[in-house]
C-alpha positions in Angstrom: 13.8 9.8 53.9 16.1 10.9 56.6 17.1 7.9 58.6 19.7 9.2 61.2 21.3 12.4 62.8 24.0 12.3 60.3 21.5 12.5 57.3 19.7 15.0 59.4 22.7 17.5 59.6 23.5 16.9 55.8 20.1 17.7 54.8 19.9 20.9 57.0 23.2 22.2 55.2 21.5 21.2 51.9 18.4 22.9 52.8 20.4 26.2 53.7 22.3 25.9 50.4 19.1 25.9 48.4 17.6 28.8 50.3 20.5 30.8 49.6 20.5 29.9 45.7 16.8 31.2 45.7 17.8 34.5 47.1 20.9 35.0 44.9 19.3 33.8 41.5 17.3 37.2 41.5 20.4 38.9 41.5 22.2 36.7 38.9 22.9 38.2 35.6 22.9 35.1 33.6 19.8 34.0 35.4 18.0 37.2 34.4 19.3 36.5 30.7 17.1 33.4 30.7 13.3 33.5 29.1 10.6 34.2 31.8 9.7 30.5 30.9 12.8 29.0 31.8 13.4 31.4 34.8 10.3 30.0 36.2 11.1 26.3 35.5 14.5 26.8 37.4 12.8 28.7 40.3 10.1 25.9 40.8 12.8 23.3 40.8 14.9 25.1 43.7 11.6 25.6 45.4 10.6 21.9 45.0 14.2 20.6 46.5 13.4 23.0 49.6 10.0 21.9 50.0 11.0 18.1 49.6 14.3 18.6 52.3 12.0 20.8 54.7 9.3 18.1 54.7 12.0 15.1 55.6 13.6 17.2 58.1 10.1 17.8 59.7 9.3 14.2 59.5 12.5 12.9 61.2 12.2 15.7 64.0 8.9 14.9 64.8 9.7 11.2 65.0 12.7 11.7 67.3 10.4 13.8 69.6 8.7 10.8 70.7 5.3 12.8 70.5 3.9 10.9 67.5 1.3 8.4 68.2 -0.5 7.9 64.8 2.8 7.9 62.7 1.8 4.9 60.0 0.4 5.2 56.7 -2.7 2.8 56.3 -1.1 1.8 53.0 0.2 -1.7 53.3 2.8 -1.1 50.9 4.5 1.6 53.0 5.6 -1.0 55.6 9.2 -0.7 54.9 8.9 3.0 55.5 7.0 2.2 58.6 9.7 0.0 59.7 12.2 2.9 59.4 9.7 5.3 61.1 9.0 3.1 64.0 12.9 2.5 64.6 13.4 6.2 64.7 10.2 6.9 66.8 11.5 4.3 69.6 14.9 5.7 69.7 16.8 2.9 68.3 19.8 3.4 66.0 20.9 1.2 63.2 23.5 -0.5 65.4 20.7 -1.7 67.8 18.7 -3.1 65.1 21.7 -4.8 63.7 22.7 -6.5 66.9 19.2 -7.5 67.4 19.1 -9.3 63.9 22.9 -10.5 64.5 24.1 -8.8 61.3 26.8 -6.3 60.5 25.6 -2.7 60.9 26.6 -1.8 57.6 24.5 -4.6 56.2 21.4 -3.4 58.0 22.0 0.1 56.8 22.1 -1.2 53.3 18.8 -2.8 54.0 17.1 0.4 54.9 18.5 2.2 52.0 17.0 -0.3 49.5 13.8 -0.7 51.7 14.2 -3.9 52.6 14.4 -5.4 49.1 16.9 -8.0 49.7 15.4 -8.7 53.2 13.9 -12.4 53.8 10.7 -12.6 55.2 11.9 -13.9 58.3 13.9 -10.7 59.0 10.8 -8.5 58.1 8.6 -10.7 60.8 11.4 -10.0 63.5 11.5 -6.3 62.8 7.7 -6.1 63.0 7.8 -7.8 66.5 10.5 -5.9 67.9 8.9 -2.7 66.9 5.6 -3.6 67.8 3.8 -2.6 64.5 0.3 -3.8 64.0 -0.7 -5.5 60.8 -3.9 -7.1 59.8 -4.2 -10.8 60.9 -4.5 -12.0 57.3 -1.1 -10.3 56.4 0.5 -12.0 59.2 -0.8 -15.3 58.2 0.5 -14.7 54.8 3.8 -13.8 55.9 4.2 -17.4 57.2 3.3 -19.1 53.8 6.3 -19.6 51.1 5.8 -17.5 48.2 5.4 -20.3 45.8 2.5 -21.6 47.8 0.8 -18.3 47.8 1.1 -18.1 44.2 -0.6 -21.7 43.7 -3.2 -20.5 46.2 -4.1 -17.4 44.5 -4.0 -19.0 41.1 -6.4 -22.0 42.3 -8.8 -18.9 43.5 -8.4 -16.4 40.9 -8.1 -18.3 37.6 -7.7 -16.0 34.6 -7.3 -12.8 36.8 -4.3 -14.4 38.3 -1.8 -12.6 35.9 -3.4 -9.5 36.2 -3.1 -9.3 40.2 0.0 -11.2 41.0 2.9 -8.7 41.5 6.1 -9.0 39.2 8.2 -9.1 42.4 6.8 -12.7 43.1 6.9 -13.8 39.6 10.6 -13.0 39.7 11.2 -13.9 43.3 12.8 -10.5 44.0 12.0 -8.1 46.6 9.4 -10.6 48.1 8.4 -8.4 50.9 7.2 -5.7 48.5 5.4 -8.5 46.4 3.9 -9.9 49.4 2.6 -6.2 50.4 1.6 -5.4 46.9 -0.5 -8.7 46.4 -2.1 -8.1 50.0 -2.9 -4.7 49.4 -4.5 -5.7 45.9 -6.5 -8.3 47.2 -7.7 -6.3 50.0 -8.8 -3.3 47.7 -10.6 -5.4 45.4 -12.0 -8.4 47.2 -11.8 -7.6 51.1 -14.0 -10.0 52.8 -12.8 -12.8 50.8 -9.0 -12.2 51.0 -8.7 -15.3 53.6 -10.3 -17.7 51.0 -8.2 -16.4 48.1 -4.7 -16.4 50.0 -5.4 -19.9 51.2 -6.7 -21.2 47.8 -10.2 -22.0 48.9 -13.2 -21.8 46.9 -15.4 -18.4 47.5 -18.9 -19.7 48.3 -20.7 -16.4 49.2 -22.2 -14.0 46.7 -21.2 -10.7 47.7 -22.9 -8.4 45.1 -25.9 -7.5 47.2 -26.3 -4.0 45.8 -26.5 -4.7 42.1 -29.4 -5.4 39.8 -29.5 -8.9 38.4 -31.1 -11.2 36.0 -29.3 -14.3 37.0 -29.3 -17.4 34.5 -29.3 -20.8 35.8 -26.0 -22.5 36.1 -24.0 -19.1 37.1 -21.1 -19.7 39.1 -21.4 -17.4 42.0 -17.5 -17.2 42.6 -16.9 -16.1 39.0 -19.6 -13.5 39.4 -17.9 -12.1 42.5 -14.4 -12.3 41.4 -14.9 -10.8 37.8 -17.5 -8.3 38.9 -15.3 -7.1 41.9 -12.3 -6.6 39.7 -14.3 -4.9 36.8 -15.8 -2.7 39.3 -12.4 -1.6 40.8 -10.9 -1.1 37.5 -14.1 1.0 36.4 -13.9 3.1 39.7 -10.0 4.0 39.1 -10.5 5.0 35.4 -13.6 7.1 36.3 -11.2 9.1 38.5 -8.9 10.1 35.7 -11.4 10.8 32.8 -11.5 14.6 32.4 -14.6 14.8 29.9 -17.5 16.3 31.9 -20.4 14.0 32.1 -23.1 15.3 29.6 -27.0 15.1 29.8 -28.1 11.8 28.4 -31.0 11.4 26.2 -33.4 8.8 26.5 -34.8 9.2 23.1 -33.6 6.4 20.6 -34.2 8.5 17.7 -32.4 11.5 19.2 -29.4 9.2 20.2 -29.3 7.6 16.6 -29.3 10.9 14.8 -26.8 12.4 17.3 -24.3 9.8 16.6 -24.8 9.6 12.6 -24.3 13.6 12.5 -21.1 13.3 14.5 -19.6 10.4 13.1 -21.4 9.7 9.4 -22.8 6.3 10.5 -24.4 4.1 13.3 -21.9 1.2 14.2 -20.2 -0.2 17.1 -17.2 1.9 16.9 -19.2 5.2 16.4 -21.4 4.5 19.3 -18.6 3.7 21.7 -16.7 7.0 20.4 -20.1 9.0 21.0 -20.3 7.6 24.5 -16.7 8.7 25.4 -17.8 12.1 24.0 -20.4 12.4 26.7 -18.1 11.4 29.4 -18.9 7.7 29.6 -15.9 5.4 29.5 -16.5 2.0 27.6 -14.1 -0.7 29.0 -13.9 -4.1 27.3 -12.9 -7.3 29.0 -11.6 -10.7 27.4 -12.5 -12.8 30.5 -15.3 -15.7 29.8 -18.0 -16.4 32.5 -19.3 -14.3 35.3 -21.2 -11.5 33.7 -21.8 -10.1 30.3 -22.2 -6.1 31.0 -22.3 -3.7 33.6 -22.9 0.1 34.1 -21.4 1.7 37.2 -21.9 5.2 38.3 -19.1 6.6 40.6 -19.6 10.1 42.2 -21.8 11.0 39.2 -19.8 9.5 36.5 -21.0 6.5 34.5 -18.7 3.7 33.4 -19.7 0.9 31.2 -18.0 -2.3 30.9 -18.6 -5.1 28.2 -17.7 -8.5 28.4 -19.5 -10.4 25.4 -17.6 -13.5 24.4 -19.4 -13.4 21.1 -17.1 -12.0 18.1 -20.3 -10.5 16.4 -20.2 -6.6 16.5 -23.9 -6.8 16.4 -24.1 -8.5 19.7 -21.8 -6.0 21.0 -23.6 -3.0 19.9 -26.8 -4.3 21.4 -25.2 -4.8 24.6 -23.6 -1.2 24.7 -26.7 0.2 23.7 -28.6 -1.6 26.5 -25.8 -0.8 29.1 -26.4 3.0 28.0 -29.9 2.9 29.0 -29.0 1.8 32.4 -26.6 4.9 32.5 -29.6 7.2 31.7 -31.7 5.8 34.8 -32.2 7.7 37.9 -29.7 10.7 36.8 -30.0 12.5 40.1 -28.3 9.4 41.8 -24.3 9.9 42.3 -23.8 6.0 42.8 -25.5 3.4 41.0 -24.8 -0.1 39.8 -26.4 -2.6 37.3 -24.8 -6.1 36.5 -26.3 -8.1 33.7 -25.1 -11.8 34.4 -26.3 -13.7 31.3 -26.8 -12.9 27.5 -28.6 -9.8 27.4 -30.8 -9.9 24.1 -31.8 -13.4 25.0 -32.4 -13.4 28.5 -35.9 -13.9 29.9 -36.9 -11.0 32.2 -39.8 -9.4 34.0 -37.6 -6.5 35.2 -39.0 -3.3 33.7 -35.7 -1.5 33.4 -34.1 -4.5 31.7 -37.2 -4.7 29.1 -36.9 -0.8 28.5 -33.1 -1.2 28.0 -33.6 -3.7 25.3 -36.4 -1.7 23.7 -34.1 1.4 23.5 -31.1 -0.8 21.9 -33.7 -2.1 19.4 -35.2 1.3 18.6 -31.6 2.8 18.1 -30.4 -0.2 15.8 -33.7 -0.6 13.8 -34.6 3.2 13.5 -38.0 2.2 15.1 -38.6 -0.2 12.6 -38.1 -3.5 14.3 -41.6 -4.9 14.2 -42.1 -3.9 10.4 -38.9 -5.8 9.5 -39.8 -8.6 11.4 -43.3 -9.0 9.9 -41.4 -8.8 6.4 -39.2 -11.7 7.3 -42.3 -13.5 8.2 -44.2 -12.8 5.2 -41.4 -13.6 3.0 -40.8 -16.9 4.7 -44.5 -17.6 4.5 -44.5 -18.4 8.0 -42.3 -21.4 7.7 -39.2 -21.6 9.9 -36.9 -23.5 7.2 -37.3 -20.6 4.9 -36.8 -17.9 7.6 -32.9 -17.7 7.0 -33.1 -16.5 3.4 -36.1 -14.3 4.3 -34.0 -12.4 6.9 -31.1 -12.1 4.3 -33.5 -10.5 1.8 -35.1 -8.2 4.3 -31.7 -7.0 5.5 -30.3 -6.5 2.0 -33.4 -4.8 0.5 -33.7 -2.3 3.6 -29.9 -1.5 4.2 -30.1 -3.2 7.6 -27.3 -5.0 9.4 -27.9 -8.6 8.9 -26.3 -9.9 12.2 -28.7 -7.5 14.1 -31.8 -8.5 12.4 -30.9 -12.2 12.6 -30.5 -11.5 16.4 -33.7 -9.7 16.7 -35.6 -12.5 14.8 -34.3 -15.0 17.0 -35.3 -13.0 20.0 -38.9 -12.7 18.4 -39.0 -16.3 17.6 -38.0 -17.4 21.0 -41.2 -15.4 22.2 -43.3 -17.4 20.0 -41.8 -20.7 21.5 -39.5 -21.2 18.6 -35.6 -21.5 19.0 -33.8 -19.9 16.2 -30.7 -18.7 17.9 -28.4 -21.2 16.3 -29.5 -19.8 12.6 -28.9 -16.4 14.0 -25.5 -17.2 15.1 -24.5 -18.5 11.6 -25.7 -15.1 10.1 -23.5 -12.9 12.2 -20.5 -11.1 10.6 -17.3 -12.1 12.4 -15.1 -9.3 13.4 -12.8 -8.3 16.4 -15.4 -6.0 18.4 -13.1 -6.4 21.6 -10.2 -5.0 19.7 -12.3 -2.1 18.4 -13.3 -1.1 21.8 -10.0 -1.6 23.2 -8.4 0.6 20.7 -10.8 3.5 21.4 -10.2 3.0 25.1 -6.4 3.2 24.6 -6.7 6.3 22.5 -9.1 8.0 24.8 -7.0 7.0 27.9 -3.8 8.6 27.8 -1.2 6.8 29.9 -0.2 9.9 31.5 -3.5 10.2 33.0 -2.9 7.2 34.9 -0.1 9.1 36.9 -2.7 11.4 38.5 -4.0 8.4 40.6 -2.8 8.8 44.5 -1.6 5.5 44.8 1.2 3.8 42.8 -0.3 0.6 43.4 -3.6 1.6 41.8 -1.7 2.9 38.8 0.2 -0.4 38.6 -3.1 -2.5 38.7 -4.8 -0.3 36.0 -1.9 -0.7 33.6 -1.9 -4.4 34.1 -5.6 -4.4 33.5 -5.1 -2.5 30.2 -1.8 -3.2 28.8 -1.0 -6.9 30.4 
């Protein structure tokens, strides 16, 4: 960025030199000896310098003209740049600002060169007032708080989300201005209406997810639902922007789905189903946060994204939840935007919502190849209808029919609950422990190349995604 008339003249001289070089290379013998590819790289590098310098010159001259009225970016993280832009637009030189701040002009020039990284918050507030820059009331209030107090407040409100959202500048107590601005921008992007409560450390009482489909269990903490769902939705939306696999047509036929997975990957499992959904253009994002919700399916601009947040270590439970959320992705395909949030345990939840029942039925049909009732009847027959013998019966049926024991135990517990019997504890003991989160995460990382995140327009959004995935 050009900050004064001296820099303007230097930039104009540099521009003239680059323009001259662009003309001269066409007659340069050594340039012609380069391969066509290297010639193109060199030419584009010169053109890039020309474009950059011309853009900076145009911005500075426009600011100096005093004709600019809407000169500020709406990105709060650009406040340091906006302070410099406002100074230029108002016709103030660095000496004038230095006198106002009662510091040496060389020190002020250094502050601008470093985009106020070493400036304290008091100095930033003085500049905001002098240059008459409008900022949100919440941000003004935030600037009055000590950084340690802000961190305590935010941690009190966000809990386990704190480490994913607090900027490293605040943790390291370096470049606090940028830390304040990044934190404020992040909270505004994700939580918006509740930013005051979060910054003050207050409890979030209102339940904001009015557009989502729910099955809300008793004892659900509204603030956790709001925080975790808002955060997961933001991450899902940003990831949806960088996926380049075109969304495919989704089948609602469980046998066709099962066949497609097995034909492509050789078997039906959590890993193969997740991989198949990625092939369909549906990112699957796992989270390790407890509480709030268990699964969700969002659609952004026609692309479905599935989020799984199951705390169980059972791959069978994860697979059922994944297939359940896939069903939501198949619904109302003409809608460009859609959301479904499942707050409680998906398999065991009691519901009269037809879509939820259909989603469970789809998952059940895929896993058991349409034989769930037949297999359950065998379990009852082998147990003689005695619940104390049901465990061994389920093990026998699973072994004889090459069925995943954990999946059959879960389904049996579900059917027993419909008969008024609680068998979930036994079903849990029959689960094969694994690390389904790691399996889903490994696939996510393999499918989401880190370079893809660089296509996001906002560096802060890129940083938030990297903290969510790699923190």
